[in-house]
N, C-alpha and C positions, 0 to 999 in steps of 0.2 A: 576538428580543434583538435592543438596540441593541449593538453590539458599539463605542461610542465609549467612552470613558470620561472622562465630565468632572469628576468629586467625586473628593478624596481627605478620609479620616478623619483625625485627628492626635488620637488617644486623650493626654492629657495631668491624670490626675484623680490620679495620684499623689502617693505622698509624700514622696518621696526620702529615703527617709531613709537610704541611702547619703549623703546628701551634710548629713548637720546637724551642726554647727546652725545653718549659713548656713539649707537648705530651711525652717528655723522658720518664715522670712517672704516666703520668698522660693521661689516654683516654680521645682524645679531646671532644668524648662525655659528660663528666662530665664537660669541661668548663661549666661557669655559668655566664648564662644571667641575671643579678640582681643577686638574690639569690637563682635559681633554675637553676640544669643542663640542656646543653642543649633538652637531650634527654627526659627529664622529658616531657619537653612541647609534643614533641609526643604522647609520653603515653597516657599524660592525652588529648591530642586530638583522638587517638583513645577509649578513653576509651567514649567521649562525642559524639562517633558517634559510638555506640554499641559494641564493640570490648570486648569477654568476657577473652582470651587468649593473652600476650605476646608471643611471640617466639624471643629471643635477639641472635643472632650470636655474639658469643665472640672469644678473640685469645688473644695472649700470654700479659699479663700485664690486661689486664681489668679487673681485681678481685672488682674494686671503682667501678663498675656500680651494681655486685651484691651486695656486700655490703649496696650500696644506696638503692636497694629496699628492702630489706632483715630486718626482725627486730632488733635493736640493745637496747640489753635488761638493758646494764648498761648505756648509755645514757638515756634510759627513767626512768629505777631508780632513777636516778641522778636528771635529771628536777623535777621527782615528789616528790621527797624530801625535792628539795627546792623551789619548790609552783610552777615553773617556767612554768604554764600550757599549757599558749598559746604557747611556745615551745614546751611543749611537745605532743599537738596535732597538728603541725607542722609535728613531727617524726613520731606519729603515722601514721599519714595520709599518707607520702608515703610510708610503707611498708604495707599498706592496699588498698593499688590504688587498683591490679588487680593483679591474676596467672600468676604469669614468669617463663617460664622455659629457658634454658641458653643454647644452645650446641658450640663447637666448629668450630672453622673452622680452618682448622691447619695450612693451606699453603692463603699464599693472593693470589688468582688466578681469584679474579675480583668477580663485583659482580653478576653477574649470577650465580659462585660457591657458595657464601656467601646466596643465593636463595635453591641452589638442595643440602645445608649440610641438611637442615630445610623439607628434601621430606618422614620422614617418620614418625614426632612431626607436622606437618599442615598434614596429612592426604590428601584421598579422598576427599577432599571439599576444595569450591572454600576459599582462603584466601587474607589479606591484604598486601603490604608492604612499611614501614617505613623509608625513609632517613631521620635520625634525624637534621640532615646538613638543612635540607630545614624546617625553622621553617614558619609557618603561621600562621598570622591575619585574623581573620575573624570571622563574627558575625555568618556561619555555618560555620560546622568544613567544611575542606578542604577533610578528608577522607569521612565523612557522604555525602559530595553532588556524590561523586565517588558510593558511594555503592548503593544512590540512582539511579543511572544512571546503573550501573550494577542489581539492581533490576527489573529495566526497561527491560532489552535488554539480562541476562544471559551472558555477555561476558566479557573478557578484557577490561578494564577502565587505563586508561593513562590521570593523572593530566601532563597536559599544558598552559602553560601562551606565553603572545607573547613577546617575544625580539628582540631589537634591532636589525637589522641586522648584524651591524659592530661588535657586542658578539656575533654571531647567534651560530656560527664556536666552543663554549665552551659545544654545548650543542649535545643533540639525538633531531631529528628534525623530522616529522610527515610530511608527503604529506595524505592530507583527504577531504573526503568531507563532508560540514554541513548538518546534518538534524535536523529538527525540535525537542523540548525537550522542556520540563513544560514549552509553551509558546513562548518562545526562538529561536530563526533559528542561530545564532551564538556561540554558546556554545559547540555543540555538533558534533563530527563530526565521520563518520567511518573511519576509517586509511586502505589508501592503498599501504603506501610504509612507514619504517622509515630508518633512515640515522643516523651513529654519526658522530660527530661532524665535516659536511660537509664546504666546504672553503663557505662563505660569499655570493660569486657569483653563486655556484650551490646547495644552499639549494635549497627543494622546497616547503616553505613556512617561516615563521617566528613565529611556533609557537613550541615550546620546549620540550622538555619531562622534567616536575620537581619530586620530590622523592617519590611521592604516586602513588602508583597501586596496581590495584583488579584484581586478576589473576587465572583461572581454572587450578584445578589441571594438567594437561594435559600439563604447562607450562615443571611440569618435566622432561617429555620424552624428549621435544624438547632442551632443558638445555644439556642430559646426552649426546646425539649427538649433541651438539655446539663444535666444534672445537675452542681453543681458537687463540686469536688474537696475533697483530703482536707486543703485548709485554705482549702474553702468559697468559692472562686475558681470562676468560668466559665471556661476555658480555651478560647483562639482555637481552638487545635490540637484538641482535642478536636471540635470544631464542623466544622470540615475535613475532618477524619477520617471523621466521618459521608458528609460529598457524596460521597467517593472510593465507595460503596456505589451510588450514583445517577450520579455523571458522573464521569470522567477531573480528574484534577487536577493539575498539572507545577509542576514547581521549575527554577530557572534560577542556574546559578553565573556571578553578575555578573561583570563586569569592574571593578574599584575597589578602593580601599582603603578599607575599614568600619573607622572607630574608636569602643569603649565609652566613649561621652561621659555613658554613667548611670557609671559607675565612677570613682575619683580618680584611679586609678594613667592609666585610659584618658584621661581626662579631659584630663591635664595631656598627655599624649605628642601629644593631636591639638590641644591648644595652641599648642604648640613650632613643630609641622609646617604648623602651618596661617601662623603669625609667622614661620615661615623664608619661606613662598612669597610673602609680599604684597611687592610692590614699594614699597613706600614703608617696609616695616623687616626684610623680610630681610638685606639685607648686613647690615645695622650690629648685628643683632640674631645672627648669626649669626658674626661678630667677638667681640659680647662671652662666648657657649656658650664660645670658643674661647678664651677668655684665662682664662676659671674653672681654678681649680687644683682638682682634685677626686680 
């Protein structure tokens, strides 16, 4: 099997119900963190990690995503004719980022099903999965950290992070054994089992699965054989769990800060912290926050 990962799948067909009413007419993935949509942060992370092709799984009402990464001739002409070259460069940068392919998930049947519908586009080679809701700030891209592990092991790799026990029931959780990697003994784990949203008292660890995966093509056969769960969805973790019987699966506790931009509070935290890091906004915004009498 080719160990080079060239493609990344972005599931983006969800309804975004936690952000209603705005997501009634606007895809959740297009909500802006400062002045850039959530999904673009993930795409840029994939590019910075060496990914060459993006596959975005869309659904009804998601055409704004396609428009965002497409060429906008009228806008570019208008900006150029008015001498707004800085804005023109920004617009062109988005459309020139990377080659993007789109596929529709016609029914909301879960994350596992969203990955399964990319089977023909992904082909018989390893690929990454990026959940745009999880925006990760790190010196070395989170996905690149996972790809390093994959190139070392040749097996599926999941991103994990430590989560307080009182919040662990909102995540998929791994049971695993630590293995040395790159001079560290507490970042790489060989997965023994995975549990989806366990009660805190039954969680096998405090290591929660976050929205970055590197998967091998065998995942498609396990997902095709996975039965929908209690809410009628095919879970990606169930498909990966079936792989454990055939080959090793690893989890990597990545370095960086994760923001849950699919949650309203997490989205607000990310907006504030990303704005504070901006050279053009940070100083004035920090002064504004300090001036608030809260």
